[in-house]
LUMTORMI-712345 format. One line per field, with one value per residue (C-alpha): residue number from 1; residue in three letters; x, y, z. Coordinates in nm, 3 decimals. Example, Ala and Ser with C-alpha at 12.3 -4.5 7.8 and 13.67 -1.06 7.14 Angstrom:
<sites>
n: 1, 2
res: ala, ser
c1: 1.230, 1.367
c2: -0.450, -0.106
c3: 0.780, 0.714
</sites>
This chain:
<sites>
n: 1, 2, 3, 4, 5, 6, 7, 8, 9, 10, 11, 12, 13, 14, 15, 16, 17, 18, 19, 20, 21, 22, 23, 24, 25, 26, 27, 28, 29, 30, 31, 32, 33, 34, 35, 36, 37, 38, 39, 40, 41, 42, 43, 44, 45, 46, 47, 48, 49, 50, 51, 52, 53, 54, 55, 56, 57, 58, 59, 60, 61, 62, 63, 64, 65, 66, 67, 68, 69, 70, 71, 72, 73, 74, 75, 76, 77, 78, 79, 80, 81, 82, 83, 84, 85, 86, 87, 88, 89, 90, 91, 92, 93, 94, 95, 96, 97, 98, 99, 100, 101, 102, 103, 104, 105, 106, 107, 108, 109, 110, 111, 112, 113, 114, 115, 116, 117, 118, 119, 120, 121, 122, 123, 124, 125, 126, 127, 128, 129, 130, 131, 132, 133, 134, 135, 136, 137, 138, 139, 140, 141, 142, 143, 144, 145, 146, 147, 148, 149, 150, 151, 152, 153, 154, 155, 156, 157, 158, 159, 160, 161, 162, 163, 164, 165, 166, 167, 168, 169, 170, 171, 172, 173, 174, 175, 176, 177, 178, 179, 180, 181, 182, 183, 184, 185, 186, 187, 188, 189, 190, 191, 192, 193, 194, 195, 196, 197, 198, 199, 200, 201, 202, 203, 204, 205, 206, 207, 208, 209, 210, 211, 212, 213, 214, 215, 216, 217, 218, 219, 220, 221, 222, 223, 224, 225, 226, 227, 228, 229, 230, 231, 232, 233, 234, 235, 236, 237, 238, 239, 240, 241, 242, 243, 244, 245, 246, 247, 248, 249, 250, 251, 252, 253, 254, 255, 256, 257, 258, 259, 260, 261, 262, 263, 264, 265, 266, 267, 268, 269, 270, 271, 272, 273, 274, 275, 276, 277, 278, 279, 280, 281, 282, 283, 284, 285, 286, 287, 288, 289, 290, 291, 292, 293, 294, 295, 296, 297, 298, 299, 300, 301, 302, 303, 304, 305, 306, 307, 308, 309
res: unk, unk, unk, unk, unk, unk, unk, unk, unk, unk, unk, unk, unk, unk, unk, unk, unk, unk, unk, unk, unk, unk, unk, unk, unk, unk, unk, unk, unk, unk, unk, unk, unk, unk, unk, unk, unk, unk, unk, unk, unk, unk, unk, unk, unk, unk, unk, unk, unk, unk, unk, unk, unk, unk, unk, unk, unk, unk, unk, unk, unk, unk, unk, unk, unk, unk, unk, unk, unk, unk, unk, unk, unk, unk, unk, unk, unk, unk, unk, unk, unk, unk, unk, unk, unk, unk, unk, unk, unk, unk, unk, unk, unk, unk, unk, unk, unk, unk, unk, unk, unk, unk, unk, unk, unk, unk, unk, unk, unk, unk, unk, unk, unk, unk, unk, unk, unk, unk, unk, unk, unk, unk, unk, unk, unk, unk, unk, unk, unk, unk, unk, unk, unk, unk, unk, unk, unk, unk, unk, unk, unk, unk, unk, unk, unk, unk, unk, unk, unk, unk, unk, unk, unk, unk, unk, unk, unk, unk, unk, unk, unk, unk, unk, unk, unk, unk, unk, unk, unk, unk, unk, unk, unk, unk, unk, unk, unk, unk, unk, unk, unk, unk, unk, unk, unk, unk, unk, unk, unk, unk, unk, unk, unk, unk, unk, unk, unk, unk, unk, unk, unk, unk, unk, unk, unk, unk, unk, unk, unk, unk, unk, unk, unk, unk, unk, unk, unk, unk, unk, unk, unk, unk, unk, unk, unk, unk, unk, unk, unk, unk, unk, unk, unk, unk, unk, unk, unk, unk, unk, unk, unk, unk, unk, unk, unk, unk, unk, unk, unk, unk, unk, unk, unk, unk, unk, unk, unk, unk, unk, unk, unk, unk, unk, unk, unk, unk, unk, unk, unk, unk, unk, unk, unk, unk, unk, unk, unk, unk, unk, unk, unk, unk, unk, unk, unk, unk, unk, unk, unk, unk, unk, unk, unk, unk, unk, unk, unk, unk, unk, unk, unk, unk, unk, unk, unk, unk, unk, unk, unk
c1: -1.246, -1.355, -1.497, -1.262, -1.524, -1.610, -1.278, -1.274, -0.974, -0.746, -0.454, -0.590, -0.619, -0.287, -0.115, -0.285, -0.166, 0.139, 0.086, -0.089, 0.201, 0.495, 0.272, 0.240, 0.610, 0.694, 0.997, 1.148, 1.097, 1.221, 0.896, 0.851, 0.533, 0.596, 0.650, 0.298, 0.165, 0.310, 0.349, 0.100, -0.236, -0.117, -0.116, -0.440, -0.629, -0.493, -0.691, -0.953, -1.152, -1.079, -1.136, -1.457, -1.284, -1.105, -1.413, -1.276, -1.423, -1.190, -0.854, -0.973, -0.969, -0.641, -0.461, -0.575, -0.508, -0.148, -0.141, -0.196, 0.137, 0.398, 0.726, 0.810, 0.893, 0.519, 0.410, 0.621, 0.565, 0.153, 0.244, 0.480, 0.233, -0.059, 0.125, 0.479, 0.562, 0.496, 0.291, 0.142, -0.214, -0.310, 0.005, 0.006, 0.090, -0.270, -0.208, -0.232, -0.550, -0.662, -0.459, -0.378, -0.050, 0.250, 0.349, 0.032, -0.145, -0.281, 0.039, 0.162, -0.123, -0.039, 0.332, 0.206, -0.010, 0.299, 0.483, 0.226, 0.329, 0.673, 0.726, 0.952, 0.990, 1.331, 1.578, 1.567, 1.241, 1.262, 0.890, 0.718, 0.559, 0.188, 0.293, -0.022, 0.260, 0.390, 0.026, -0.055, 0.275, 0.139, -0.211, -0.067, 0.118, -0.165, -0.369, -0.136, -0.056, -0.379, -0.433, -0.135, -0.269, -0.598, -0.391, -0.208, -0.525, -0.491, -0.707, -0.720, -0.938, -0.673, -0.462, -0.810, -0.956, -0.616, -0.702, -1.054, -0.947, -0.679, -0.917, -1.210, -1.000, -0.704, -0.658, -1.004, -1.084, -0.762, -0.806, -1.142, -1.001, -0.749, -1.002, -1.181, -0.867, -0.825, -1.152, -1.042, -0.719, -0.929, -1.020, -0.801, -0.558, -0.375, -0.090, -0.275, -0.548, -0.380, -0.303, -0.661, -0.806, -0.507, -0.662, -1.026, -0.959, -0.726, -1.042, -1.296, -1.118, -0.989, -1.388, -1.489, -1.226, -1.353, -1.745, -1.570, -1.383, -1.643, -1.865, -1.573, -1.516, -1.568, -1.644, -1.744, -1.476, -1.434, -1.587, -1.338, -1.228, -1.396, -1.187, -1.070, -1.205, -1.110, -1.150, -0.847, -0.652, -0.664, -0.544, -0.265, -0.122, -0.171, 0.026, 0.303, 0.303, 0.378, 0.717, 0.959, 1.224, 1.544, 1.586, 1.811, 2.040, 1.973, 2.081, 1.778, 1.818, 1.675, 1.828, 2.178, 2.084, 2.062, 1.772, 1.639, 1.373, 1.016, 0.834, 0.634, 0.914, 1.107, 0.886, 0.826, 1.213, 1.232, 0.940, 1.091, 1.440, 1.318, 1.101, 1.439, 1.303, 1.525, 1.379, 1.619, 1.362, 1.179, 1.534, 1.345, 1.363, 0.990, 1.174, 1.166, 0.851, 0.694, 0.894, 0.814, 0.675, 0.985, 1.235, 1.510, 1.576, 1.255, 1.369, 1.355, 1.586, 1.600, 1.390, 1.592, 1.476, 1.283, 0.946, 0.675, 0.784
c2: -2.531, -2.430, -2.731, -2.803, -2.769, -2.479, -2.307, -2.097, -2.159, -1.851, -1.934, -1.715, -1.445, -1.488, -1.491, -1.237, -1.020, -1.078, -0.928, -0.633, -0.579, -0.585, -0.295, -0.118, -0.057, 0.000, 0.263, 0.043, -0.274, -0.129, -0.296, -0.165, -0.123, -0.453, -0.625, -0.446, -0.488, -0.849, -1.087, -0.881, -0.866, -1.223, -1.354, -1.153, -1.321, -1.639, -1.574, -1.460, -1.786, -1.808, -1.417, -1.209, -0.841, -0.993, -0.966, -0.940, -0.588, -0.452, -0.661, -0.542, -0.167, -0.173, -0.366, -0.058, 0.195, 0.040, 0.024, 0.413, 0.463, 0.531, 0.438, 0.320, 0.652, 0.764, 0.474, 0.564, 0.954, 0.857, 0.705, 0.908, 1.191, 1.007, 0.807, 0.979, 1.335, 1.538, 1.637, 1.295, 1.329, 0.946, 0.837, 0.418, 0.423, 0.301, 0.467, 0.797, 0.757, 0.615, 0.817, 1.100, 1.097, 0.823, 0.553, 0.569, 0.369, 0.144, 0.113, -0.041, -0.244, -0.388, -0.454, -0.657, -0.871, -0.918, -1.000, -1.282, -1.468, -1.435, -1.158, -0.818, -0.606, -0.699, -0.436, -0.345, -0.218, 0.139, 0.262, 0.246, -0.049, 0.023, 0.070, -0.101, -0.373, -0.504, -0.491, -0.691, -0.940, -1.032, -1.090, -1.339, -1.527, -1.582, -1.698, -1.952, -2.004, -2.117, -2.312, -2.479, -2.521, -2.690, -2.982, -3.001, -3.080, -2.848, -2.512, -2.262, -2.039, -1.853, -1.742, -1.651, -1.483, -1.233, -1.189, -1.074, -0.831, -0.656, -0.639, -0.504, -0.260, -0.165, -0.232, -0.151, 0.097, 0.241, 0.181, 0.350, 0.677, 0.640, 0.594, 0.937, 1.100, 1.009, 1.146, 1.453, 1.459, 1.573, 1.397, 1.139, 1.151, 0.859, 0.856, 0.823, 0.599, 0.280, 0.322, 0.428, 0.081, -0.056, 0.058, -0.030, -0.366, -0.422, -0.253, -0.505, -0.844, -0.727, -0.671, -1.006, -1.168, -1.025, -1.154, -1.486, -1.495, -1.280, -1.624, -1.818, -1.660, -1.800, -1.439, -1.097, -0.910, -0.634, -0.254, -0.099, 0.230, 0.515, 0.661, 1.036, 1.337, 1.577, 1.809, 1.601, 1.540, 1.917, 1.931, 1.675, 1.878, 2.197, 2.040, 1.899, 2.333, 2.467, 2.230, 2.314, 2.038, 2.139, 2.223, 2.085, 2.182, 1.883, 1.785, 1.690, 1.313, 1.406, 1.777, 1.731, 2.080, 2.164, 2.324, 2.362, 2.140, 2.314, 2.264, 1.989, 1.789, 1.857, 1.689, 1.382, 1.345, 1.360, 1.118, 0.875, 0.909, 0.855, 0.520, 0.439, 0.439, 0.615, 0.931, 0.950, 0.917, 1.234, 1.434, 1.595, 2.009, 2.156, 2.255, 1.864, 1.782, 1.981, 1.885, 1.790, 1.431, 1.351, 1.398, 1.071, 1.130, 0.964, 0.638, 0.387, 0.195, -0.176, -0.062, -0.397, -0.675, -1.026, -1.123, -1.016, -1.330
c3: 1.640, 1.256, 1.070, 0.800, 0.545, 0.625, 0.517, 0.207, -0.033, 0.050, -0.142, -0.462, -0.231, -0.085, -0.395, -0.519, -0.267, -0.324, -0.664, -0.537, -0.282, -0.504, -0.736, -0.467, -0.339, -0.748, -0.731, -0.474, -0.612, -0.927, -1.139, -1.496, -1.771, -1.950, -1.627, -1.493, -1.898, -1.880, -1.591, -1.369, -1.612, -1.647, -1.280, -1.261, -1.520, -1.405, -1.111, -1.184, -1.168, -0.802, -0.720, -0.745, -0.790, -1.073, -1.319, -1.724, -1.728, -1.464, -1.583, -1.951, -1.790, -1.598, -1.922, -2.116, -1.869, -1.894, -2.272, -2.262, -2.049, -2.282, -2.075, -1.675, -1.632, -1.665, -1.437, -1.174, -1.196, -1.141, -0.812, -0.692, -0.727, -0.574, -0.292, -0.285, -0.386, -0.041, 0.074, -0.096, -0.174, -0.081, 0.111, 0.111, 0.510, 0.615, 1.027, 0.897, 0.796, 1.139, 1.352, 1.192, 1.210, 1.150, 1.401, 1.572, 1.811, 1.469, 1.345, 1.696, 1.663, 1.322, 1.441, 1.764, 1.468, 1.250, 1.526, 1.655, 1.328, 1.354, 1.127, 1.114, 0.830, 0.625, 0.692, 0.273, 0.383, 0.353, 0.418, 0.776, 0.897, 0.807, 0.407, 0.226, 0.083, 0.403, 0.470, 0.161, 0.222, 0.597, 0.440, 0.228, 0.505, 0.746, 0.506, 0.356, 0.733, 0.749, 0.459, 0.632, 0.949, 0.779, 0.578, 0.912, 1.077, 1.335, 1.405, 1.187, 1.349, 1.532, 1.210, 1.045, 1.338, 1.333, 0.976, 1.007, 1.268, 1.076, 0.771, 0.984, 1.213, 0.981, 0.631, 0.504, 0.754, 0.592, 0.242, 0.243, 0.374, 0.084, -0.178, -0.021, -0.086, -0.433, -0.476, -0.333, -0.518, -0.847, -1.198, -1.263, -1.577, -1.748, -1.561, -1.221, -1.365, -1.306, -0.945, -0.864, -1.039, -0.846, -0.536, -0.621, -0.702, -0.360, -0.151, -0.381, -0.300, 0.068, 0.164, 0.008, 0.202, 0.507, 0.431, 0.388, 0.709, 0.968, 0.965, 1.096, 1.339, 1.745, 1.858, 1.710, 1.484, 1.728, 1.584, 1.333, 1.421, 1.196, 0.965, 1.074, 0.941, 0.691, 0.983, 1.172, 0.849, 0.792, 1.135, 1.124, 0.789, 1.021, 1.271, 1.009, 0.876, 1.260, 1.281, 1.477, 1.310, 1.209, 0.873, 0.645, 0.376, 0.154, -0.200, -0.462, -0.524, -0.936, -1.008, -0.794, -0.651, -0.288, -0.171, 0.257, 0.402, 0.457, 0.802, 0.623, 0.466, 0.783, 1.029, 0.750, 0.764, 1.158, 1.216, 0.959, 1.123, 1.466, 1.335, 1.226, 0.830, 0.552, 0.433, 0.117, -0.138, 0.037, -0.080, -0.400, -0.475, -0.509, -0.837, -0.925, -0.774, -1.063, -1.304, -1.698, -1.704, -1.963, -1.748, -1.787, -1.391, -1.334, -1.441, -1.129, -0.978, -1.035, -1.416, -1.525, -1.286, -1.461, -1.408, -1.191, -0.969
</sites>
């Protein structure tokens, strides 16, 4: 049993994870540029005294990057360019970096840890269970669970061990690989800079969390699986390109024109369907994937939502 006096205060980290979780689900959550410039930055500044990743310089850099964007369309376009538009250079599905495929062993391990703490993805969550946003929500839940256990005078070690295992074996190795993909994606521009800064911030804070948790473990945390090499990632892409998944006549959700899915898109849609996940966000024709940033069709759903909380 971990002595209560040795337990770090994880509630600020839990609050930050919830803020970041919403940010990394921006198109689905209807996050606006005004929310990012206002409530998000306010939340980060309010947590800065308790969390070392939130240095003034880092928050100020994020503020400048958000101020450089003229509207929400540009914010979401930057997100889409990095994380969403097929073939996205740096998808937010963590298991893809560890297994070189979707719904692999790493994702199954994540699901086992989710369920151990009584959590299941909400029916309105239209992505795979290894999405960074869901992973951050789970970490926030388990951090809070550990703090509640401490207040109740019972042993928080099981929850802390699960959080450390998730960070060590899954979240941080995948985030390191994701950051590598962002470097490979080319020189950052004004559209993608806020998202790159948020990925770096997330990696920095979660690394600090793991450093605080590891000394509290009763047994060594298992060694993390290595991130896949570039050759493995290329092999995964070649597998998609050779896919025999049935081609579909689709209607582009942006311009309304019909088009035929290519092998990569067909394979991705087939795998998402098999996992019971909506693939509607991938119904975008090749022309619209390169459409000018000023396109009015890029306005995200739910853009009129209220404050970040």
